[in-house]
C-alpha positions in Angstrom: -19.7 -20.9 -10.9 -19.7 -20.3 -14.7 -16.9 -21.9 -16.8 -15.6 -20.5 -20.0 -12.9 -21.4 -22.6 -10.7 -19.0 -24.6 -8.8 -20.4 -27.6 -8.5 -17.4 -29.8 -8.0 -13.7 -29.4 -11.8 -13.1 -29.0 -13.5 -10.1 -27.4 -13.0 -11.5 -23.9 -9.3 -11.9 -24.5 -9.0 -8.5 -25.9 -10.7 -7.1 -22.7 -8.3 -9.0 -20.5 -5.5 -7.8 -22.5 -6.7 -4.2 -22.0 -6.6 -4.8 -18.2 -2.9 -5.3 -18.5 -2.1 -2.5 -20.9 -4.7 0.2 -20.4 -5.3 2.1 -17.3 -8.4 3.8 -18.5 -10.0 0.4 -19.3 -9.0 -0.9 -15.9 -10.6 2.2 -14.3 -13.8 2.1 -16.5 -14.2 -1.6 -15.9 -13.3 -1.6 -12.3 -11.0 -4.6 -12.8 -7.4 -5.5 -12.7 -5.1 -8.6 -13.0 -3.5 -10.4 -10.1 -0.6 -12.9 -10.7 1.4 -15.0 -8.3 0.5 -17.4 -5.4 1.4 -14.7 -2.7 -0.9 -12.1 -4.4 -3.8 -14.3 -5.3 -3.8 -16.0 -1.8 -3.8 -12.4 -0.2 -6.6 -11.3 -2.4 -8.7 -14.3 -1.3 -7.6 -14.0 2.4 -8.7 -10.4 2.5 -12.1 -10.9 0.8 -11.5 -9.1 -2.5 -14.0 -10.0 -5.1 -12.6 -12.2 -7.9 -14.3 -12.3 -11.4 -12.2 -14.7 -13.0 -9.5 -17.3 -12.5 -7.6 -18.1 -15.7 -5.7 -21.4 -16.1 -3.8 -23.0 -19.0 -5.5 -25.6 -21.1 -4.2 -29.2 -21.2 -1.6 -28.5 -18.5 -1.2 -30.4 -15.2 -1.8 -27.8 -12.3 -0.6 -27.8 -8.9 -2.6 -28.7 -5.9 -2.7 -25.0 -4.9 -4.2 -23.9 -8.3 -6.8 -26.8 -8.4 -7.8 -25.9 -4.8 -8.6 -22.2 -5.8 -10.3 -23.3 -8.9 -12.6 -25.7 -7.1 -13.3 -23.3 -4.1 -15.8 -21.2 -5.9 -13.9 -18.0 -4.8 -14.2 -16.6 -8.4 -17.4 -16.0 -10.3 -16.0 -17.8 -13.3 -13.2 -20.1 -14.2 -11.7 -19.6 -17.6 -9.7 -22.4 -19.4 -7.3 -20.5 -21.8 -4.8 -21.4 -24.5 -1.3 -21.4 -22.8 0.1 -19.0 -25.6 -2.8 -16.6 -24.9 -2.3 -16.8 -21.1 1.5 -16.0 -21.6 0.4 -12.8 -23.4 -1.5 -11.7 -20.2 1.2 -12.8 -17.9 4.0 -10.6 -16.5 6.3 -13.7 -16.0 8.7 -14.9 -18.6 8.3 -18.4 -17.2 4.5 -18.3 -17.6 1.9 -18.7 -14.9 -0.6 -21.4 -14.1 -3.2 -19.2 -12.5 -4.2 -15.6 -13.2 -6.9 -13.8 -11.3 -9.2 -10.8 -12.5 -10.1 -8.9 -9.3 -12.5 -6.1 -8.8 -10.9 -2.8 -7.7 -11.5 -1.6 -4.1 -10.9 1.9 -2.8 -11.8 3.6 0.3 -13.0 7.2 1.4 -11.2 9.4 3.9 -14.2 9.6 6.2 -14.5 5.8 6.0 -11.0 5.1 7.5 -11.1 3.3 10.8 -8.2 5.0 12.6 -6.8 3.8 15.9 -4.7 6.4 17.6 -1.8 6.8 17.3 -2.4 6.4 13.6 -0.1 6.7 10.6 -1.2 7.6 7.1 1.1 7.7 4.1 0.4 10.2 1.4 2.0 9.9 -2.2 2.0 13.2 -4.0 1.7 12.7 -7.7 3.8 9.4 -8.0 4.8 8.5 -11.5 6.0 5.0 -11.3 3.5 2.1 -10.5 6.4 -0.1 -9.3 7.2 2.6 -6.7 3.7 2.8 -5.6 3.5 -1.0 -5.1 6.9 -1.1 -3.3 5.7 1.8 -0.9 2.6 -0.1 -0.2 4.6 -3.1 0.9 6.8 -0.9 3.1 3.7 0.8 4.6 2.2 -2.4 5.5 5.4 -3.6 7.1 5.5 -0.6 9.4 1.8 -0.7 10.3 0.5 2.4 8.3 -3.3 2.6 8.5 -3.9 3.6 4.9 -2.2 4.9 1.7 -3.5 8.1 0.1 -2.7 9.1 -3.4 -3.2 12.6 -4.6 -3.0 14.2 -8.0 -2.3 12.9 -11.5 -0.6 9.7 -10.4 0.5 6.2 -11.4 -2.2 3.5 -11.2 -1.7 1.4 -8.1 -3.6 -1.4 -9.9 -1.1 -1.5 -12.9 0.2 -5.0 -13.2 3.8 -3.5 -12.2 2.3 -1.9 -9.0 0.4 -5.0 -8.0 3.5 -7.2 -8.6 5.7 -4.8 -6.5 3.4 -4.8 -3.6 3.7 -8.7 -3.3 0.1 -9.0 -2.2 0.2 -6.3 0.4 -2.0 -4.1 -1.8 -4.8 -6.3 -0.5 -4.1 -5.5 3.1 -4.1 -1.7 3.1 -7.0 0.7 2.6 -6.3 2.8 -0.5 -7.7 6.3 -1.1 -7.3 8.2 -4.3 -8.0 11.8 -4.6 -7.8 14.2 -7.6 -5.8 16.9 -5.7 -4.6 18.0 -2.5 -7.5 20.3 -1.4 -9.7 17.5 -0.1 -6.9 16.0 1.9 -5.9 19.3 3.4 -9.6 20.1 4.4 -9.8 16.7 6.0 -6.5 17.4 7.9 -8.1 20.6 9.4 -11.1 18.7 10.4 -9.1 16.2 12.2 -7.0 18.8 14.0 -10.2 20.3 15.4 -10.7 17.1 17.2 -7.3 15.6 18.0 -3.5 16.4 17.7 -2.0 15.7 14.4 1.2 16.3 12.6 2.0 16.6 9.0 5.5 15.5 7.9 7.2 16.1 4.6 10.8 15.4 3.6 13.3 16.5 1.0 17.1 17.0 0.6 16.7 20.7 1.5 14.5 20.1 4.5 15.6 22.4 7.5 15.0 19.7 10.3 16.7 16.5 11.1 14.4 13.5 11.2 15.8 12.2 14.5 14.9 15.6 16.3 11.1 15.3 15.4 8.6 13.7 17.6 6.7 11.0 15.5 4.9 9.4 18.3 1.5 10.8 17.9 -1.0 10.8 14.9 1.1 11.4 11.7 0.5 12.2 8.1 3.6 11.4 6.2 3.8 13.0 2.8 6.2 11.5 0.1 6.7 13.6 -3.1 7.0 13.0 -6.8 10.0 11.2 -7.8 11.2 14.1 -9.9 9.8 17.2 -8.3 9.4 16.2 -4.7 6.5 17.5 -2.7 4.2 20.2 -4.2 4.1 23.8 -2.7 0.6 23.3 -1.4 1.7 20.3 0.7 5.0 21.9 1.7 3.5 25.1 3.1 1.1 22.9 5.4 3.7 20.6 6.8 4.4 21.1 10.5 8.0 19.6 10.0 10.0 19.4 6.8 12.9 17.0 7.4 16.0 15.8 5.5 17.6 12.4 5.8 21.3 12.2 6.9 22.8 11.2 3.6 26.3 11.5 2.5 27.4 14.5 0.5 28.5 12.1 -2.1 24.8 11.4 -2.9 22.3 13.7 -1.3 19.1 12.3 -2.7 17.4 8.9 -2.4 14.9 6.9 -4.4 11.4 7.6 -3.0 11.0 3.9 -2.0 14.3 4.1 0.0 13.2 7.4 1.6 9.9 6.0 2.5 11.4 2.9 4.2 13.8 5.2 6.4 11.0 7.4 7.3 8.6 4.7 8.3 11.3 2.8 10.2 12.0 5.9 12.3 8.3 6.4 13.0 8.0 2.8 14.3 11.3 3.0 16.1 10.1 6.0 18.1 6.7 4.5 18.8 8.2 1.2 20.2 10.8 3.1 22.2 7.9 5.2 23.7 6.0 2.1 24.7 9.0 0.4 26.2 9.7 3.6 28.3 6.2 3.7 29.4 6.3 0.0 30.3 9.4 0.4 32.2 8.0 3.4 34.2 4.9 1.3 35.1 7.1 -1.5 36.2 9.3 0.9 38.3 6.1 2.3 39.9 4.8 -1.0 40.8 8.1 -2.1 42.3 8.3 1.1 44.2 4.7 0.7 45.6 5.5 -2.9 46.5 8.7 -1.9 48.3 6.8 0.8 50.3 4.2 -1.7 51.3 6.8 -4.1 52.5 8.6 -1.3 54.6 5.3 -0.2 56.2 4.7 -3.8 57.3 
């Protein structure tokens, strides 16, 4: 494991700063910054490749930070001037460990889907913070993957990574340039198994509670300003609205995502409970008949 030191704004520091501020550099280098105990622990736990671990020079570190530095989980450890580390950090109080991780993305055809599966699609999201928050919600409600289509915010932006609170490392991520590839994949899936596509908006004609969400489901969330694109809306099997008050008919996309995903999970848990109850009732009936026959 290599060990480096940064004491000035040299070329390596400028590259690290670009990872914080420039999405094109993040994409070209295939690297991004990870900060915080929860996020760094999650990256390590889920086997993401770490290029660097940066720590402040001449400061006493916690047992947690020292353990990561000594573990060999990163290709390099980098001792850095505390003032320079503060420029890279997103935290006002500073940080004792900052990781540089390699991006990891999935392909549609590589997704390991177990029925009934749930995929969340973000259509041209513009806020990396919203992307990170929706990733956190998607993991909380057992989505199989997140798909981002169109010109969109970077999920590896520091704001997105921070908002995901480490869940970015626990969810397959697919990024597509447009809707065409996803819709073609949907048709291929439908040739083999049942699949519903669900969209939402304040003018949706259906009530969320009236739609059966128990099977394989593709949930599409629209752009924060313009909603779902026409190409997606025309291919939705159901287009629902959320039962909000007339006083405020629209919701932040993160709030809408949480409500939609909760309802999916509620219906699926209710279905499993009903099936279990039916099985128990059938077993009890069979036992009763057996006792009567004796």
